C-alpha positions in Angstrom: 0.0 0.0 0.0 1.3 3.5 -0.9 2.5 5.2 2.3 3.2 1.8 4.0 5.8 0.1 1.9 9.0 -1.7 2.6 11.6 -1.8 -0.2 14.7 -3.9 -0.4 17.9 -2.5 1.0 20.2 -0.6 -1.4 23.7 -1.9 -2.0 26.1 -1.0 0.7 29.0 1.4 0.0 32.5 0.1 -0.6 34.2 -0.7 2.7 37.4 1.2 1.6 35.4 4.3 0.9 33.6 4.1 4.2 36.9 3.8 6.0 38.4 6.7 4.1 35.6 9.0 4.9 36.0 8.4 8.6 38.9 10.9 8.5 37.0 13.5 6.3 35.4 16.4 8.1 31.7 17.1 7.3 32.7 20.8 6.8 35.1 19.9 4.0 32.8 17.4 2.5 30.1 20.1 2.4 32.5 22.6 0.9 33.1 20.2 -2.0 29.4 19.7 -2.6 28.8 23.4 -3.3 28.2 24.0 0.4 24.6 22.9 -0.1 23.9 19.5 1.5 23.7 19.1 5.2 21.1 18.4 7.9 20.1 21.6 9.8 19.0 21.6 13.4 20.4 18.2 14.5 22.9 17.6 17.2 24.9 14.7 18.5 23.8 12.7 21.5 27.1 10.7 21.7 30.7 11.7 22.4 31.6 14.7 20.3 34.7 13.2 18.7 33.0 10.0 17.5 32.7 9.9 13.7 29.8 8.1 12.1 30.0 6.8 8.5 27.8 4.3 6.8 25.2 3.5 4.2 21.7 5.0 4.5 18.8 2.7 5.4 16.0 5.2 5.2 12.7 5.4 7.1 9.7 7.7 6.6 7.3 7.6 9.5 4.3 9.4 10.8 5.1 12.0 13.4 5.4 10.5 16.8 5.1 6.9 15.5 8.0 4.4 15.4 6.5 1.2 14.0 8.4 1.6 10.7 11.6 2.0 12.6 11.1 -1.3 14.4 10.5 -2.9 11.0 13.7 -1.3 9.6 15.7 -2.8 12.5 14.7 -6.2 11.1 16.5 -5.2 7.9 19.5 -3.4 9.3 23.0 -4.7 8.3 26.3 -4.0 9.9 27.5 -0.6 8.6 24.0 0.9 7.9 23.0 4.3 9.2 19.3 4.4 10.0 18.1 7.7 8.7 14.6 8.6 9.9 12.3 11.3 8.5 10.0 12.0 11.4 8.7 15.2 9.9 10.7 17.2 12.4 8.1 16.5 15.1 9.6 16.8 18.6 6.6 16.0 20.7 7.4 12.3 21.1 10.6 10.3 21.1 11.1 8.0 18.2 13.9 5.8 19.6 15.3 5.2 23.1 17.7 2.8 24.9 16.0 -0.4 23.7 16.0 0.5 20.0 19.6 1.9 20.4 20.7 -1.5 21.8 19.0 -3.4 19.0 20.8 -1.2 16.4 24.1 -1.4 18.2 24.0 -5.2 18.6 23.1 -5.7 14.9 26.1 -3.6 13.9 24.4 -0.4 12.7 26.7 2.6 12.3 24.2 5.0 13.9 20.9 6.9 13.9 20.1 10.2 12.1 16.6 11.3 13.2 14.5 14.3 12.2 12.7 14.2 15.5 13.3 13.5 19.1 14.9 10.6 21.1 14.8 9.7 24.8 17.2 8.0 27.2 19.9 10.3 25.9 22.1 9.3 28.9 22.1 5.8 27.6 23.2 7.0 24.2 26.0 9.0 25.8 27.2 6.1 28.0 27.1 3.6 25.1 28.7 6.1 22.8 26.4 4.9 19.9 26.3 7.6 17.2 22.9 9.4 17.2 22.0 12.7 15.7 18.5 14.1 16.4 16.7 17.4 17.0 16.2 17.0 20.8 15.3 14.7 23.6 11.9 14.3 25.3 10.6 11.7 27.8 7.3 11.2 26.0 7.2 7.9 24.1 6.0 7.1 20.6 2.9 5.4 19.2 3.4 2.1 17.2 0.5 2.2 14.7 2.2 3.2 11.4 2.1 3.9 8.6 5.6 4.3 7.3 7.9 3.5 4.5 11.4 1.9 4.4 14.1 2.6 1.8 12.4 5.6 0.1 13.9 9.1 -0.4 13.6 11.1 2.9 14.3 14.6 4.2 16.2 15.0 7.4 16.9 18.5 8.7 16.2 19.8 5.2 18.6 17.4 3.5 17.4 14.8 1.1 18.8 11.3 1.6 18.3 8.5 -0.8 18.6 4.8 0.2 22.2 3.7 -0.2 23.7 7.2 0.1 26.9 7.5 2.2 26.1 9.3 5.5 28.9 11.1 7.5 28.4 12.6 10.9 30.8 14.4 13.2 30.9 17.2 15.8 29.8 19.7 13.1 26.8 17.9 11.8 25.6 15.4 9.2 26.0 15.3 5.4 25.0 12.7 2.9 25.9 12.1 -0.8 25.4 9.4 -3.5 27.8 6.5 -3.8 28.3 7.4 -7.4 30.3 10.5 -6.6 32.1 9.2 -3.6 35.5 8.6 -5.2 35.6 11.9 -6.9 34.4 13.7 -3.8 37.1 12.0 -1.7 39.8 13.2 -4.0 38.5 16.8 -3.8 38.3 16.5 0.0 41.9 15.3 0.3 43.0 18.1 -2.0 41.3 20.7 0.2 42.8 19.1 3.3 46.2 19.6 1.8 45.5 23.2 0.9 44.2 24.0 4.4 47.2 22.3 6.1 49.5 24.5 4.0 47.5 27.6 4.9 47.7 26.8 8.6 51.4 26.2 8.4 51.9 29.5 6.6 50.0 31.3 9.4 52.2 29.7 12.0 55.3 30.7 10.1 54.2 34.3 9.3 53.9 33.7 5.6 50.2 33.9 5.2 49.1 36.7 2.9 45.3 36.3 3.4 42.6 36.9 0.9 43.9 40.4 0.1 47.5 39.3 -0.7 49.1 41.1 2.2 51.3 39.4 4.8 49.4 38.8 8.0 50.8 40.6 11.0 
């Protein structure tokens, strides 16, 4: 039924690319995507220096209802990031400690939720990557409907099933696997340029954007 469908999982991203993006900052990734993609209004509920990288398993659910997320947990594979479009609703938590533990035990790379969570202390203690809008004690309904592995919007960012999702202390960004290799090359090139700029600042050689030596 339209509005209550479960599609097969997309192919997972290459393990080498996933590993490489673990050292790529979301800010630099975003810079090389025209500074356009990126979820707005989400924050990390785990340790700030923990990086999350994986393949998107997407969920679209009715505000305040997590039945579709439970169904998605039956499909999750090691390395998947569970990306949930909860419509931005913050009146009820969509996941808590139990659903975090299920995802963690099954090898998921993390949660990205356009909505609320609860048991945020458990997320912090377990250090399981989770990005969401806020925390609230009120629990969800479990009636549906919802869809799995469809395009979703999270914090204004469109995520397709199978996209690579990266999250760090600055936020979350997602992009298609088809551009990942080219994007990684651009990211590495910018990292080298920025390293040279920082070194030139320390050595007093930096001329800035106006071509004058910094003083």
